[in-house]
PAPANU-788617 format. One record per residue (C-alpha): residue number from 1; residue in one letter; x, z negated, y. Coordinates in steps of 0.2 Angstrom, whole numbers. Example, Ala and Ser with C-alpha at 12.3 -4.5 7.8 and 13.67 -1.06 7.14 Angstrom:
# PAPANU-788617
NODE num residu    px    pz    py
NODE   1      A    62   -39   -22
NODE   2      S    68   -36    -5
This chain:
# PAPANU-788617
NODE num residu    px    pz    py
NODE   1      X    25    18  1154
NODE   2      X    23    20  1135
NODE   3      X    17     4  1127
NODE   4      X    23     1  1110
NODE   5      X     7    -6  1103
NODE   6      X    -3     8  1110
NODE   7      X     9    21  1104
NODE   8      X     8    13  1086
NODE   9      X   -11    14  1086
NODE  10      X   -10    32  1092
NODE  11      X     2    36  1079
NODE  12      X    -9    30  1066
NODE  13      X   -24    39  1074
NODE  14      X   -15    56  1075
NODE  15      X    -7    53  1057
NODE  16      X   -25    53  1051
NODE  17      X   -26    71  1056
NODE  18      X   -11    77  1047
NODE  19      X   -14    82  1029
NODE  20      X    -3    73  1015
NODE  21      X     6    89  1012
NODE  22      X    11    92  1030
NODE  23      X    29    90  1035
NODE  24      X    32    78  1050
NODE  25      X    48    79  1060
NODE  26      X    55    69  1075
NODE  27      X    66    80  1086
NODE  28      X    77    70  1099
NODE  29      X    86    81  1111
NODE  30      X    97    82  1127
NODE  31      X   109    94  1136
NODE  32      X   120    96  1152
NODE  33      X   132    82  1152
NODE  34      X   141    90  1167
NODE  35      X   137    80  1182
NODE  36      X   143    64  1190
NODE  37      X   155    56  1178
NODE  38      X   151    38  1184
NODE  39      X   133    41  1182
NODE  40      X   135    48  1164
NODE  41      X   146    34  1158
NODE  42      X   133    21  1165
NODE  43      X   118    30  1158
NODE  44      X   125    32  1140
NODE  45      X   123    14  1136
NODE  46      X   104    15  1138
NODE  47      X   103    32  1131
NODE  48      X   112    27  1115
NODE  49      X    99    12  1114
NODE  50      X    85    25  1115
NODE  51      X    93    35  1101
NODE  52      X    95    20  1090
NODE  53      X    77    14  1093
NODE  54      X    69    31  1088
NODE  55      X    81    35  1074
NODE  56      X    77    18  1067
NODE  57      X    58    19  1070
NODE  58      X    51    14  1052
NODE  59      X    39    29  1053
NODE  60      X    53    42  1056
NODE  61      X    68    35  1047
NODE  62      X    75    50  1038
NODE  63      X    65    64  1047
NODE  64      X    74    64  1063
NODE  65      X    85    78  1071
NODE  66      X    97    74  1086
NODE  67      X   101    90  1095
NODE  68      X   110    96  1111
NODE  69      X   107   113  1119
NODE  70      X   125   113  1126
NODE  71      X   136   109  1141
NODE  72      X   142    93  1133
NODE  73      X   159    95  1141
NODE  74      X   166    98  1159
NODE  75      X   184    97  1165
NODE  76      X   186    82  1176
NODE  77      X   191    63  1175
NODE  78      X   180    60  1160
NODE  79      X   187    76  1151
NODE  80      X   205    72  1154
NODE  81      X   204    53  1150
NODE  82      X   203    59  1132
NODE  83      X   221    62  1133
NODE  84      X   226    44  1135
NODE  85      X   233    32  1122
NODE  86      X   219    20  1124
NODE  87      X   206    33  1119
NODE  88      X   217    39  1104
NODE  89      X   218    22  1097
NODE  90      X   199    22  1096
NODE  91      X   195    41  1092
NODE  92      X   211    46  1083
NODE  93      X   213    61  1095
NODE  94      X   221    63  1112
NODE  95      X   213    80  1115
NODE  96      X   205    82  1132
NODE  97      X   186    81  1130
NODE  98      X   187    72  1113
NODE  99      X   180    56  1121
NODE 100      X   164    65  1124
NODE 101      X   164    72  1107
NODE 102      X   167    55  1099
NODE 103      X   152    48  1108
NODE 104      X   141    62  1101
NODE 105      X   148    58  1084
NODE 106      X   144    40  1085
NODE 107      X   126    44  1090
NODE 108      X   124    55  1076
NODE 109      X   121    72  1084
NODE 110      X   118    85  1071
NODE 111      X   120   102  1080
NODE 112      X   124   109  1097
NODE 113      X   124   125  1106
NODE 114      X   138   130  1118
NODE 115      X   136   131  1137
NODE 116      X   145   138  1152
NODE 117      X   153   121  1156
NODE 118      X   160   119  1139
NODE 119      X   171   134  1142
NODE 120      X   176   129  1159
NODE 121      X   193   122  1154
NODE 122      X   196   137  1143
NODE 123      X   194   143  1125
NODE 124      X   209   132  1118
NODE 125      X   203   117  1127
NODE 126      X   185   118  1119
NODE 127      X   193   121  1102
NODE 128      X   204   106  1104
NODE 129      X   190    95  1109
NODE 130      X   180   101  1094
NODE 131      X   194    99  1081
NODE 132      X   202    84  1089
NODE 133      X   220    88  1083
NODE 134      X   213    89  1066
NODE 135      X   213    70  1064
NODE 136      X   195    67  1069
NODE 137      X   183    81  1073
NODE 138      X   166    85  1079
NODE 139      X   154    79  1065
NODE 140      X   142    93  1069
NODE 141      X   143   112  1072
NODE 142      X   144   121  1088
NODE 143      X   132   136  1087
NODE 144      X   130   152  1097
NODE 145      X   123   167  1088
NODE 146      X   128   179  1102
NODE 147      X   146   175  1102
NODE 148      X   158   184  1090
NODE 149      X   170   170  1087
NODE 150      X   181   180  1075
NODE 151      X   190   188  1090
NODE 152      X   198   172  1095
NODE 153      X   210   163  1083
NODE 154      X   208   146  1091
NODE 155      X   191   142  1082
NODE 156      X   188   136  1065
NODE 157      X   175   148  1059
NODE 158      X   160   142  1048
NODE 159      X   148   152  1038
NODE 160      X   132   157  1046
NODE 161      X   117   147  1038
NODE 162      X   128   134  1030
NODE 163      X   122   116  1030
NODE 164      X   126   106  1045
NODE 165      X   136    93  1035
NODE 166      X   148   107  1029
NODE 167      X   151   114  1047
NODE 168      X   160    99  1055
NODE 169      X   172   105  1068
NODE 170      X   167   123  1066
NODE 171      X   158   136  1075
NODE 172      X   144   147  1069
NODE 173      X   129   157  1074
NODE 174      X   116   146  1065
NODE 175      X   115   132  1052
NODE 176      X   102   123  1041
NODE 177      X    98   104  1041
NODE 178      X    90    96  1026
NODE 179      X    76    84  1032
NODE 180      X    66    75  1018
NODE 181      X    70    89  1007
NODE 182      X    64   102  1019
NODE 183      X    76   116  1026
NODE 184      X    76   117  1045
NODE 185      X    84   132  1053
NODE 186      X    94   129  1069
NODE 187      X   100   144  1079
NODE 188      X   111   142  1094
NODE 189      X   112   155  1109
NODE 190      X   122   154  1125
NODE 191      X   119   163  1141
NODE 192      X   126   181  1141
NODE 193      X   131   178  1158
NODE 194      X   145   167  1151
NODE 195      X   158   180  1151
NODE 196      X   155   184  1170
NODE 197      X   157   165  1175
NODE 198      X   171   158  1165
NODE 199      X   186   164  1155
NODE 200      X   181   166  1137
NODE 201      X   198   173  1131
NODE 202      X   195   187  1118
NODE 203      X   178   181  1113
NODE 204      X   164   194  1113
NODE 205      X   148   189  1121
NODE 206      X   132   199  1117
NODE 207      X   123   208  1123
NODE 208      X   135   218  1134
NODE 209      X   121   218  1148
NODE 210      X   117   200  1151
NODE 211      X   100   205  1159
NODE 212      X    95   213  1142
NODE 213      X    83   200  1135
NODE 214      X    76   213  1123
NODE 215      X    93   215  1115
NODE 216      X    96   197  1115
NODE 217      X    80   194  1106
NODE 218      X    85   206  1092
NODE 219      X   102   197  1090
NODE 220      X    92   180  1088
NODE 221      X    79   189  1077
NODE 222      X    92   195  1065
NODE 223      X    97   177  1062
NODE 224      X    79   172  1060
NODE 225      X    77   185  1046
NODE 226      X    92   179  1037
NODE 227      X    86   161  1037
NODE 228      X    69   166  1031
NODE 229      X    77   176  1017
NODE 230      X    84   159  1011
NODE 231      X    67   151  1011
NODE 232      X    68   143  1028
NODE 233      X    51   143  1037
NODE 234      X    54   130  1051
NODE 235      X    66   136  1064
NODE 236      X    73   128  1080
NODE 237      X    82   138  1094
NODE 238      X    95   129  1105
NODE 239      X    95   139  1120
NODE 240      X   108   136  1134
NODE 241      X    98   148  1145
NODE 242      X    88   144  1161
NODE 243      X    70   140  1157
NODE 244      X    62   155  1166
NODE 245      X    72   167  1155
NODE 246      X    68   156  1139
NODE 247      X    49   158  1142
NODE 248      X    51   177  1142
NODE 249      X    62   177  1127
NODE 250      X    50   166  1117
NODE 251      X    37   180  1119
NODE 252      X    49   193  1112
NODE 253      X    53   183  1096
NODE 254      X    44   180  1080
NODE 255      X    44   164  1069
NODE 256      X    54   153  1081
NODE 257      X    44   137  1082
NODE 258      X    53   126  1094
NODE 259      X    65   131  1108
NODE 260      X    76   117  1116
NODE 261      X    81   124  1133
NODE 262      X    94   118  1146
NODE 263      X    88   106  1159
NODE 264      X   100   103  1173
NODE 265      X    95   117  1186
NODE 266      X    82   106  1195
NODE 267      X    68   118  1188
NODE 268      X    69   113  1169
NODE 269      X    66    95  1169
NODE 270      X    51    92  1158
NODE 271      X    40    76  1157
NODE 272      X    22    71  1158
NODE 273      X    11    58  1166
NODE 274      X    16    45  1153
NODE 275      X    34    46  1157
NODE 276      X    45    36  1169
NODE 277      X    56    44  1181
NODE 278      X    75    40  1181
NODE 279      X    82    30  1195
NODE 280      X    99    22  1197
NODE 281      X   112    20  1211
NODE 282      X   118    38  1208
NODE 283      X   101    47  1206
NODE 284      X    83    45  1210
NODE 285      X    71    58  1202
NODE 286      X    55    61  1212
NODE 287      X    45    72  1199
NODE 288      X    46    82  1184
NODE 289      X    46   101  1186
NODE 290      X    36   105  1171
NODE 291      X    25    97  1158
NODE 292      X    32    92  1141
NODE 293      X    31   102  1130
NODE 294      X    28   119  1137
NODE 295      X    16   128  1124
NODE 296      X    17   147  1123
NODE 297      X    17   160  1108
NODE 298      X    28   172  1100
NODE 299      X    26   191  1098
NODE 300      X    14   189  1085
NODE 301      X     4   175  1093
NODE 302      X    11   161  1083
NODE 303      X    13   144  1093
NODE 304      X    30   141  1101
NODE 305      X    35   124  1109
NODE 306      X    48   124  1123
NODE 307      X    56   107  1128
NODE 308      X    69   102  1140
NODE 309      X    75    87  1149
NODE 310      X    86    84  1164
NODE 311      X   105    81  1160
NODE 312      X   118    68  1162
NODE 313      X   111    56  1149
NODE 314      X    97    53  1161
NODE 315      X    83    57  1148
NODE 316      X    81    58  1130
NODE 317      X    68    71  1125
NODE 318      X    57    66  1110
NODE 319      X    45    78  1101
NODE 320      X    36    73  1085
NODE 321      X    25    86  1077
NODE 322      X    20    92  1060
NODE 323      X    20   108  1051
NODE 324      X     9   114  1037
NODE 325      X    16   120  1020
NODE 326      X    18   138  1027
NODE 327      X    29   132  1041
NODE 328      X    16   133  1055
NODE 329      X    16   121  1069
NODE 330      X     0   110  1069
NODE 331      X    -4   108  1088
NODE 332      X   -17    95  1085
NODE 333      X    -2    84  1079
NODE 334      X     6    83  1096
NODE 335      X     4    66  1104
NODE 336      X     6    66  1123
NODE 337      X     9    48  1124
NODE 338      X    23    48  1111
NODE 339      X    31    65  1115
NODE 340      X    40    67  1132
NODE 341      X    55    62  1142
NODE 342      X    62    44  1140
NODE 343      X    72    38  1155
NODE 344      X    88    30  1151
NODE 345      X    84    14  1161
NODE 346      X    82    -4  1156
NODE 347      X    64    -5  1158
NODE 348      X    61     9  1145
NODE 349      X    74     3  1133
NODE 350      X    66   -14  1133
NODE 351      X    49    -6  1129
NODE 352      X    55     3  1114
NODE 353      X    66   -12  1109
NODE 354      X    82    -2  1109
NODE 355      X    99    -9  1106
NODE 356      X   115     1  1113
NODE 357      X   127     8  1100
NODE 358      X   142    -3  1100
NODE 359      X   154    10  1095
NODE 360      X   148    21  1110
NODE 361      X   150     7  1121
NODE 362      X   168     4  1115
NODE 363      X   172    23  1119
NODE 364      X   163    22  1135
NODE 365      X   173     7  1141
NODE 366      X   189    15  1136
NODE 367      X   185    30  1146
NODE 368      X   180    20  1161
NODE 369      X   196    10  1160
NODE 370      X   207    25  1160
NODE 371      X   197    33  1174
NODE 372      X   197    18  1185
NODE 373      X   216    17  1182
NODE 374      X   221    35  1184
NODE 375      X   207    40  1196
NODE 376      X   207    25  1207
NODE 377      X   225    27  1213
NODE 378      X   223    38  1228
NODE 379      X   238    48  1234
NODE 380      X   229    59  1246
NODE 381      X   213    67  1252
NODE 382      X   206    84  1252
NODE 383      X   190    91  1261
NODE 384      X   190   106  1249
NODE 385      X   190   111  1231
NODE 386      X   207   114  1224
NODE 387      X   207   130  1214
NODE 388      X   216   129  1197
NODE 389      X   204   138  1187
NODE 390      X   213   149  1174
NODE 391      X   202   164  1179
NODE 392      X   208   163  1197
NODE 393      X   225   155  1198
NODE 394      X   233   167  1184
NODE 395      X   229   182  1194
NODE 396      X   230   178  1213
NODE 397      X   236   165  1226
NODE 398      X   225   149  1226
NODE 399      X   225   134  1238
NODE 400      X   230   123  1224
NODE 401      X   245   135  1220
NODE 402      X   250   134  1238
NODE 403      X   249   115  1239
NODE 404      X   260   112  1224
NODE 405      X   272   125  1229
NODE 406      X   273   118  1247
NODE 407      X   276   101  1239
NODE 408      X   290   107  1229
NODE 409      X   299   116  1244
NODE 410      X   297   100  1255
NODE 411      X   302    88  1241
NODE 412      X   318    98  1236
NODE 413      X   323    98  1254
NODE 414      X   321    79  1255
NODE 415      X   332    76  1240
NODE 416      X   346    89  1243
NODE 417      X   346    87  1262
NODE 418      X   348   105  1262
NODE 419      X   337   120  1269
NODE 420      X   328   125  1253
NODE 421      X   320   141  1259
NODE 422      X   308   146  1245
NODE 423      X   298   139  1230
NODE 424      X   292   148  1214
NODE 425      X   282   141  1200
NODE 426      X   272   149  1186
NODE 427      X   253   148  1186
NODE 428      X   252   143  1168
NODE 429      X   260   126  1173
NODE 430      X   244   122  1183
NODE 431      X   232   117  1170
NODE 432      X   216   114  1179
NODE 433      X   208   112  1196
NODE 434      X   205    97  1207
NODE 435      X   187    95  1211
NODE 436      X   171   101  1203
NODE 437      X   167   119  1199
NODE 438      X   150   120  1192
NODE 439      X   139   136  1189
NODE 440      X   120   133  1192
NODE 441      X   108   142  1181
NODE 442      X   103   158  1190
NODE 443      X   118   159  1201
NODE 444      X   133   170  1199
NODE 445      X   144   160  1211
NODE 446      X   151   142  1207
NODE 447      X   147   127  1217
NODE 448      X   164   121  1222
NODE 449      X   166   103  1228
NODE 450      X   181    93  1233
NODE 451      X   189    80  1221
NODE 452      X   184    62  1221
NODE 453      X   191    45  1216
NODE 454      X   184    30  1208
NODE 455      X   184    12  1214
NODE 456      X   174     2  1201
NODE 457      X   158    12  1199
NODE 458      X   159    19  1217
NODE 459      X   164    36  1220
NODE 460      X   176    40  1235
NODE 461      X   174    58  1240
NODE 462      X   189    68  1243
NODE 463      X   201    57  1235
NODE 464      X   216    65  1226
NODE 465      X   222    53  1213
NODE 466      X   235    50  1199
NODE 467      X   223    57  1187
NODE 468      X   220    73  1196
NODE 469      X   239    76  1197
NODE 470      X   242    72  1179
NODE 471      X   228    83  1173
NODE 472      X   233    98  1183
NODE 473      X   252    97  1182
NODE 474      X   252    91  1164
NODE 475      X   269    96  1159
NODE 476      X   277    87  1174
NODE 477      X   293    99  1173
NODE 478      X   309    94  1182
NODE 479      X   313   103  1198
NODE 480      X   329   114  1199
NODE 481      X   337   121  1214
NODE 482      X   345   138  1212
NODE 483      X   354   151  1222
NODE 484      X   347   169  1221
NODE 485      X   352   185  1229
NODE 486      X   339   197  1238
NODE 487      X   339   209  1223
NODE 488      X   337   195  1211
NODE 489      X   323   187  1220
NODE 490      X   314   204  1220
NODE 491      X   318   205  1201
NODE 492      X   311   188  1198
NODE 493      X   294   192  1207
NODE 494      X   294   209  1197
NODE 495      X   294   199  1181
NODE 496      X   280   188  1188
NODE 497      X   268   202  1191
NODE 498      X   274   213  1176
NODE 499      X   259   210  1166
NODE 500      X   246   208  1180
NODE 501      X   232   220  1183
NODE 502      X   213   220  1188
NODE 503      X   204   208  1177
NODE 504      X   220   202  1168
NODE 505      X   226   183  1168
NODE 506      X   243   178  1164
NODE 507      X   252   162  1164
NODE 508      X   268   169  1172
NODE 509      X   259   175  1188
NODE 510      X   268   166  1202
NODE 511      X   263   153  1215
NODE 512      X   275   153  1229
NODE 513      X   280   145  1246
NODE 514      X   292   150  1260
NODE 515      X   289   169  1256
NODE 516      X   275   182  1254
NODE 517      X   274   198  1245
NODE 518      X   262   212  1240
NODE 519      X   262   221  1223
NODE 520      X   254   237  1216
NODE 521      X   249   237  1198
NODE 522      X   249   256  1196
NODE 523      X   268   256  1198
NODE 524      X   281   253  1184
NODE 525      X   282   235  1178
NODE 526      X   299   227  1175
NODE 527      X   306   228  1158
NODE 528      X   325   225  1163
NODE 529      X   334   220  1178
NODE 530      X   331   231  1193
NODE 531      X   318   243  1185
NODE 532      X   302   235  1191
NODE 533      X   293   245  1205
NODE 534      X   278   234  1208
NODE 535      X   284   224  1223
NODE 536      X   279   233  1239
NODE 537      X   283   221  1252
NODE 538      X   293   204  1252
NODE 539      X   296   193  1267
NODE 540      X   304   176  1269
NODE 541      X   293   165  1281
NODE 542      X   293   148  1289
NODE 543      X   280   135  1288
NODE 544      X   270   143  1302
NODE 545      X   271   161  1294
NODE 546      X   284   168  1305
NODE 547      X   295   181  1297
NODE 548      X   313   175  1295
NODE 549      X   319   190  1284
NODE 550      X   312   206  1277
NODE 551      X   318   210  1259
NODE 552      X   306   224  1254
NODE 553      X   297   237  1263
NODE 554      X   287   251  1255
NODE 555      X   294   246  1238
NODE 556      X   312   248  1244
NODE 557      X   325   234  1245
NODE 558      X   331   231  1263
NODE 559      X   348   225  1270
NODE 560      X   362   217  1260
NODE 561      X   355   215  1242
NODE 562      X   368   201  1239
NODE 563      X   363   190  1253
NODE 564      X   357   173  1246
NODE 565      X   343   161  1247
NODE 566      X   340   143  1240
NODE 567      X   325   142  1228
NODE 568      X   317   127  1220
NODE 569      X   308   131  1204
NODE 570      X   304   122  1187
NODE 571      X   317   119  1174
NODE 572      X   305   127  1162
NODE 573      X   307   144  1171
NODE 574      X   325   141  1175
NODE 575      X   328   140  1156
NODE 576      X   320   157  1154
NODE 577      X   302   152  1151
NODE 578      X   287   164  1154
NODE 579      X   300   178  1153
NODE 580      X   307   175  1170
NODE 581      X   325   181  1170
NODE 582      X   333   166  1178
NODE 583      X   346   166  1165
NODE 584      X   352   183  1172
NODE 585      X   356   176  1189
NODE 586      X   374   181  1195
NODE 587      X   379   164  1202
NODE 588      X   364   151  1201
NODE 589      X   374   136  1205
NODE 590      X   360   126  1197
NODE 591      X   357   108  1204
NODE 592      X   344    97  1195
NODE 593      X   333    86  1205
NODE 594      X   332    74  1191
NODE 595      X   344    64  1180
NODE 596      X   349    69  1162
NODE 597      X   342    83  1152
NODE 598      X   324    89  1155
NODE 599      X   313    96  1142
NODE 600      X   321   112  1135
NODE 601      X   338   110  1144
NODE 602      X   352   115  1133
NODE 603      X   365   107  1144
NODE 604      X   368    93  1157
NODE 605      X   368   101  1174
NODE 606      X   374    93  1190
NODE 607      X   360    83  1199
NODE 608      X   357    79  1217
NODE 609      X   358    61  1224
NODE 610      X   342    54  1219
NODE 611      X   343    40  1232
NODE 612      X   336    53  1244
NODE 613      X   320    52  1236
NODE 614      X   306    46  1248
NODE 615      X   302    33  1236
NODE 616      X   283    32  1240
NODE 617      X   277    34  1222
NODE 618      X   285    25  1207
NODE 619      X   269    22  1197
NODE 620      X   270    38  1187
NODE 621      X   280    53  1184
NODE 622      X   299    53  1186
NODE 623      X   310    56  1201
NODE 624      X   313    74  1203
NODE 625      X   298    79  1193
NODE 626      X   284    90  1199
NODE 627      X   270    77  1198
NODE 628      X   281    65  1209
NODE 629      X   284    79  1221
NODE 630      X   266    82  1224
NODE 631      X   262    63  1225
NODE 632      X   276    60  1238
NODE 633      X   270    76  1248
NODE 634      X   252    70  1248
NODE 635      X   257    52  1253
NODE 636      X   267    59  1268
NODE 637      X   255    73  1274
NODE 638      X   238    69  1268
NODE 639      X   237    50  1265
NODE 640      X   221    47  1275
NODE 641      X   204    56  1276
NODE 642      X   208    61  1294
NODE 643      X   223    70  1287
NODE 644      X   215    78  1272
NODE 645      X   220    94  1265
NODE 646      X   208   107  1272
NODE 647      X   215   125  1266
NODE 648      X   199   133  1259
NODE 649      X   201   144  1244
NODE 650      X   199   162  1250
NODE 651      X   195   179  1241
NODE 652      X   210   188  1235
NODE 653      X   207   202  1248
NODE 654      X   211   189  1262
NODE 655      X   225   180  1254
NODE 656      X   241   179  1264
NODE 657      X   255   174  1252
NODE 658      X   251   186  1238
NODE 659      X   242   202  1239
NODE 660      X   238   215  1225
NODE 661      X   236   231  1234
NODE 662      X   230   241  1219
């Protein structure tokens, strides 16, 4: 363990080797806050104490940079807790993810790159977290030189090479920090595989071939050249790229001095013999995978230092070094006793005399309060990941889409005491998954894990909670029962797939129950009633998949086109939302499953007898609303681990309710 007195003596010793004109800098760094939420929120107290101790070190006051190489956000309980009133009272924003951004603000981070998990909830969610409703914002830039942000309207674009203090809440490729009157260039780069792993909207991610490190090096080098043209001769690269690729990249660049790589793949956790391994009830590290720092050279033979520490606030990386007046690293200024990975544990904090940041603790406590309330109320269990990822649910059937549609169908039958045969909702109404979807570096497939609940600081695997339901079914639309004819049902589904196609994601894509269909995207899409030709087969089925009625075969409507079916859907769709032609129904006999006017209703419609509600959930949502339907359904069918939902997510080619033939 690092002894403070010994460190002070060595600091003085090494300082004697540094010429008076040399520039000394302390770089504090971290990344990958995308693991266990309970662990992260526990670790942040000690982590903030380490940051405070080193930033307030008398030797380094004023010459410190606090940086992240990305993945500061991840959809889940911590992310969605940011929506709650308790957080807004502290941070000024109720955007998902803003609780994490607010913590980073309070610790004084100066710049961050952007990672895969940052985009996991979608482009608009990342933008919302950064801007914080425009009331409070990220007080640091998000940098990625290989992303063309101009193609996506959601982001506030900053000027490349601007000072970090002028880039609050903005995105750019690179920036400049002024430390003791010296310009420090900071370039961000994200993994080019980003576009293959998450939905990045209209953003252009370069290079086109994610394996092409040579082209990626040219993109970074262009930024280096522009910084040098502005008199910058000390440059840091924040690389959200796996370490083995960073090492190759370093040798292809020139005049990059320090690379801060990602560190949560199990192979990028750096430390040395002076460093203490992290241990807690949630994690116990056995060893470091690499010595800190990793020293290599650029294309011209100049020294390059690569650093990385494991994520989840488990470690704070600390690198103190000096540059000569030409901006060259002085390798003999590196002190292995001072530099390294500082574990966020009580013993290390005591040694460095760190004090937790009180504002960080206030935000952390609010997050924990919300999480323990919302994610402690267990409504059901699942042994599988429930897929609500935008990139999946907006183009194919998913198990979460099936679960929510099934719950609507069952609930509508309970309230009306009628045989409601089919259910339809738009995928855009399902805002996120239930569970954990995480891409490990070097893998093209996500690791998918079931949801979990909180009881105090304990995690209960498989628990589906109030928080999961509220995060996924955010809009909590009222449910509506309508009468549709066979031809009208085909027309509704034609509208649902009218803008679908290979690689396309659309919020109107349907999720269904009580029926199954196939569609062909090479056929004519619907533009008005009856002219859509994409639906190739359509069948009404019972809970066991037995065919009750065939409506469409080989694209042709079968039987009496005027025969009717009872359907439950969302009031948003019934009111004409997402271009669904419900307002064109011939005799809908609309029956609301809720009282009064729902959001968007232009009139009061008859409502069913709400006394038929099962009455198992009254803590949130409203009778007849979608969140309540799913809660009641889970409490009846999946209320115990032995009854857990177990329908695994399947590839689109093996889906049974919705199939795209071409």
